N, C-alpha and C positions, 0 to 999 in steps of 0.2 A: 805742392803738399809738404809740409816738413815732416821727417820721420819722427813718430812718436815714440819715445824711449822710456824708461822708468826714470821718474823725477816728478815734479810738480807740472800737474796738467791744469791749465786755468780755463777760463771762459772764452767763447769766441764771439765778440760783440763787434758788429760795424766793421767787419772785414778784417778784423785782427784779434789775435789771442791776447789777452789781458788779464792781469791777477785780480782776484776777487778782493774784496775791501774786509772779509772776514778773516778771522784766524783759523777758521775750522778745516781740519784736514780729514780725508777719508782716503782709504787705500783700495785700489782695484786689485783683487786677489784672483790668482789662476786658479780655478776650481779644481784643476786636476792634480795640483801638488802642494796647494796653500803658500805659494811663493806670491811676492808683492810683484805686480805688472808696472803699476804707476802710483804716485801719490796723487791725488785729486785737491785741489783747491775749490772747497765748497763755495757756492754763490750765497749771496743773502739780498736783502731788499734793495740795496743799491745797484746790484746787477740786473735785478728784474726792471727796474726804472730805466737804466741806461739802455738794455736791450729792446724794450718796447718802444722808447724814445727814437731809437737807431731805426727800428722797423718802420715806425711812424713817419719818420723824415724820409725815409727811402720810398715811401708808397707812392706818393704823386708822381714821380719820374717813372717808376717801374710799372705802374698800373696803365700808363699812357704810352708805355713802349708798344710798338706793333707786334701782332702775334710773330711774325718773321724775326723780330729783333730777338724776342725771348725764345723762340725756336733754335737761333742760332747758338745763344749762350748755352742752351741745354745740351746741344748736339755736342759743343767742345766740352762741356762738362762729362759727358759720356766717354768722350776719347780719354780724357785726363783719369777718369776711373778705371779705364783699361789699362793706362800704363802703370797703375798703382795697385793692380789686382792681387798680385802676389802679397804685397805688403798688407793690404787691407784683410786678405785671408788670414794670415798670420796674427795679426792683430785682434781680429774677431776671435779666434781660437783660443788664444791666451787669455782673453779677458771673459768670454762667455763660457770656455769649457768645451767648446764644440769640436768634433774631430776635423783635422786639416782638410779630410776629403769632402766632408759636408760644406765647408766654407769656400773650398776653391771650387766645388761643382754646383753649388745651390746658392748660397748666400750672395757671394760677390757676383757671379755671372746674371744672377736675378736683380741684383741690384741695377748693374750697368743696363740690361734689357730694359728695365723699367724709367731708366733716365733716357734711354735712345727712343723709348715709345712715346715718353712726354715732350721730347724735343718735336716730333711730328703731331701729337695731340693739341699743341699750343696753338696750332694753326686750323684748327677744327672745332670751333665752338658752335653748337648747334641751337638753331631756334626755329619757330614757326616762320614760315614764308611771309614776308612783306605784301600785304594785299589789301583790297577793301574790303573789309569784313562788315563793315557799315557802309552804305551807298556814298554818304557825304564825306567820309575819312580813310585816310590810309594808316593801316596800323603797321608797326615792326617792332621787333623785339631786341633788346640790348641786353647782353650778359656782361655783367661788370663785376671786377675784383671787389670783395667785400671789405679789405682792409688788413688789419693786423691780425695774424692768427696766432693763438697761444695753443701749443701742442705738447702732449706728455705722452712720450713712447715707453715702451716695456724693456725689459732686461732679456726676454729670450731670444729675440731676432734684433740685436741693438743696430745694426746697419741696415737692414731691410726695413725695419720699422721707421727709422729716420727717413730713409727715401720715400715710404709710404706716405709719411705726413708732408714732407718738404715739396716734393715734385708736383702734384697736382695744384697745390697751394699757389706756388710760384709760376708755373705754366699758366694758370688763369690770371696772373697778374698781382697777386697778394704778396704780402711780406709776412714773415714768420719769426715767432721765438719758440725754439723747440727745448723742452727739457727732459733729457734723457733719464733713464735710470741711474741713480748715483755710483751703481755696483758696477756698470758696463758703459761708461760714457765715450770711451776712446774714438771708437769709430764713427760716432755721431760727430765728434768735433774734427775728425780727419774728412768727413763728408763735406762739411761747411767750409773747410779749407780748400778743398778741391774745387768746389764751386765757384770760391773766389778766385783760384788759379784759372778757372777756365773764362773768367770774365765777368761773373755775376757782380752787379754794383754791390758796394758796401752797404751794409743794413738790410739788405733784402733777406738773408738768411742769417739767424743768431742763435747759438746754442749756450743755455746756461745749464751748469751742473750744480744741483743741490736737492735737498731733500724734499720730497712731497709734502710734508708737513708744513713747511715753511715757505719754500721758493715757489713751489707747485700752488699752494694755496694762495699765494700773492698774485702769481701770473692768472690764474682763473678768475680772480676778482677784480683785476685792473680794469678801470674804466675804458681804457684805449684798446683793449684787446676786444675785438668784434666778433671772434668765434673761437669756441674750444674745440679742439679735437683729441680725444683721448683713446689710448688702446692699454686695456688691464683689466682687473677685476670687476666683476657687477657691484660688488661692495663699494668700491672706490668711484666707479661710474656713477652710482648716485649721488655721491658726494659733489661731483662734476656739475650734475644737473644742479643741485641746490646752489652751488656758486654762480653758476650761469643765470640763474634765475634772479640774482640780486640786479643785474644791469640787463636783463633781457638778451642775452648773448644766444647766437646761433651754437647749436651742439651737434657735433658727429662722435658717435660712441661705437667702439669695436670691444665687446666686453667677453665674458667666458663662455666656455663650451663644454658640452659633455656628449661627443658625437656618437651618434648610432652606428652600428657595422651590421646591417642586417644581411644574413645568409639565408636566401630561401632554398627550398628542397631541392631545386633543378641547377643550383650554381655549380660552376667549375671549383670543385672543393679545394683543389691545389693552387689554383689562383688565389682564392679567398683566403687560403692560409697565409701565402706569400703576401697578399695585400694588408692582411691584418697584422703580420709582424712589422712591415715597413711603416704602415700607417701610425701603429701604436708606439713605435720606438724613435721616429724621427725627432732629432734634437733632444734625445733622451725622454720623449714624451712630453716635453715642455712646450706644448704647442695647442693652443685653443681649438684646432681644428681635428688634432688627432684622434684616431680611433679609439675610444675609451669604453665603449658598451657594446660588445659583441652579442648581437640577438640571433641566434642560431636555430635553424629548424631541428626538432628532435632527432629526426632521422640522420643527420649529419653531425649532431652536437659532439659525441664523444670523439669520432674521427678528428673533428676541427681542434679540439682541445688537445689530442695528442700530437698533431700536426703542427700546432703552434707552439707548443711545449718543446717539441724537438727542435724546430728552428731557432727559439729563444735560446736555448743551450748552446746553439754554435754560434750566436752572436758574440764577438771578439770586444771585450773592454780593454782598454789600453791607454798608453800615453797619446795625449790629442794630437802631437804633432808627427806621430806616426800613420802614414797614409794606409798602413794595414788594420787601423783602430776602426771598429764599426760604430761603436757607441761611447761617448764621453760620460763626464761627471754631470751630476745635477749642478746647479748654479752655486750652492753653497752648502756647508753644513747643515744650516739650519733648516733649508730646505730639504735637504734629504733625510733629515730626521723628522720632519712633517709627513713625506711621503711614507717612511718606514712605521711611523705610529698608525697611518690607516691601513696598511698592510698587517700589521700585527694585530690590530682590532678585527680584521676580516677573517682572521684564523679561528676567532671564536663562532662564526656564522656562514663561513665558506670553505672551500677547497682550494688552499693556496699552494702553487707549483712555483718553484724558484724563488726569487727575490732573495734579500739579505746584501750585506756590504762585503766587499771582496778583501782579500788580505794581502800581504806582501806588499810589493812596492805602490800598489794602488790605494793602500789603506790611508795615504797622506791627502788623497783626494775624496771629493764628495761623490764617490761613484754608489750607484745601487743597481744590482741585475735586474734584468728583465723579469716581471712577474705576472703569472696568470692566476686570476682570481675565479675559479669556476663556481657554477651553483649559486652565482650571488642573486639573492631575491632583489626584484625590481625596487623594493623600498628601502634597500640596505644603503648604508654610507656610502659604500664603495661603489655602488652602481649610480647613485644620484648625485653625489658631489665630486667637484674637480679635485683629481690627484694632482695632476701636473707632473707626472712622472712616467717612468717605463712599466706602466700597469695596465692591464686589459681585464675587465670584468666581463664574465660570460654568462648568458641565462638563455634557456631554450624557450622556444614558441612551437605551438600546435599548428596554426594556421596563418594566412595573411592576415586577417582582420587583426588578430593579437598581435603579430608582429609589428603593424603599423602603429598600433596602440601604444605598444611599448617604445618604439621610436620617437613617439610624440610626448610619453609622458616625463617630461622634463621642463624645466623653466626656461631651457636654453634653446636657441635655434641659429646655431652658426654654421654647422657643417654636419653632413650625413652621408652615408654610401649604402648602395642595395646592389646585391649579388645575385643577378638571374640570367638565364638564356632567354627568357621570354620576354618579348618586348612589350605586350600588354601589361604584364606585371611590373616591368621597369617603368613603363608611363604611369601607372597607378602610383608607383612609389614616388617618383618625383613630383607628382601632383599633390600627394597626400601629406608627405613629411614636411612638417614647418620648419623649415631651416633656408638659410641663405645660399647655401649650395648643396646639391646633391649630386654626388658621382654615380656612377653606374659601372660595376666592374672595375673600379679603381678606387682609390682614397689617398689625397693630399694634393696631387698636382694643380700648380697654379700658373696662370698665364697673364702677362701684362694687359691683353686685350680684354679681358673678362673681368667684373668687379668681383670684389671680395667685402662681405659684411653680412650681418645677421638680422635676427628677428627676435621677437620675444626677449626675454632679458639678456639675450646676447647683443643687444645695442640696436642702432639705426645707423643708415648712412653707408656708403662704399668707399673703400680704397681702391686702388688702380682703376684701369680702364678710362673711358671717357665720361663713364657715368659718375665718376667722382667729381666732375666739374658742377654737377648739381649741388654738391656740398659746398664747393668753394666760389660760387658764383651768386649773385643776386639777379634774378631776372626782372627786367623793367620794360613795361609797355610804353611804347611812344605812339601818340596819335596825332595825325595832322589833318586839319580841315581843308576841305577842297573847294568849298563852296564861295568863299570870301564873302559871303552875306553877314551884314552886321547882326540881324535878328534872324537866329535860327529858329526852324520849325519848331524844335522841341522846347523852346524858350517859353512856349505858351503854356507848358505844364507847371511853370512855376509863377509866370506873371503874364498878364495879356494888356497890349496896347490897343485893343479894339475900341472904338470910340473916341479915342483921343487925336486931338488935333496936333 
């Protein structure tokens, strides 16, 4: 894997870095200080065509590779990523504004673990047992790769989201063209380079960096792309569905979220306070599963607010390369201003604690302080709409029915948590909260063996785990006749030979 430095970064197509044919350039900016990390050569229509063709050419051989062969490549891939772990962590920190502690301890190790997991999962495609479900036939199931996958990944977890898109697709025998966000493409290109270094055949993984309105739109509508996988906003997700409809492509969507954080009256209050701070501030709150709506029993309400506000005040904002920094900036000045605007509007109808932009050396970056919005009405903007920043809105409830109703009073359904010591209350929460993931007495942890995905307007389909193979494989029923009879008994339902000589 070549070391990516400041300078022009191009596309990764058919196993190699290549220049784009456009003259359009874009800069990757370090959100912590506004410095240029790299210059990106943006893809155009020619690069989309080249990448899809490379993936299409590579598909026959890769889809016919044995599970053991694909597994061996992925195992080497995990080892290559391990060798470059520190380089990846620093690159991710610089382009996305993440604290180095987060990239070293979460983003990069999680990506390596996910790669190692799919090395094993590649040899474990499940299906119904081959058997005689009809007396005269043997039936079996084949799980087959779909073809060329067109994937679009977001800017909040550039490396991990590239892995979540690429790994299940190629482990199942597909080839892929990934379009990362143009503001954070560096580790996605590095990830593809590492795969090639590990022995992945040319054309199996391709990365094209360009704007969603042009390159993304063309990729989504390309007739040779068999499936679309998208992670991002619900608004853009709708356009992905519309594009897929033009050629009846399969679609996998992981969209927005507004996760409820329900604190019942018997909860361990200190644990809930710590969980709320960690769950709302991870990645500066730029996480679809982040705790964003705290729904707290009135008996604990003020103590919860005081505890969270006190811990928020101790969170250290600082240079992202400093291991002592707790929270980094938002991804851009534009996004910071959008978050600040929502908080300022909330001051007109709720109690805002914290917030604002720091001064001094951090003023050059897009930092925003942790913000607690108390007494937020359930119908308010701050409580209903995605903020995607370090902001936690809080509202009280009186009884369990009201708490669960508030938890479900959202168009989203990606993640949720419930805090209680009562096993029956916990079971009710996991049963009734309409969300793809429900944590009990924790919020945020993910593991490679378990699926990640939402319901309602948070999308459908799963990332991670062997459940993701349901998205990236086509199930084929194969049926064998056992009788060797020319005229089968069932034929008489269509035509009869009785009375004929």
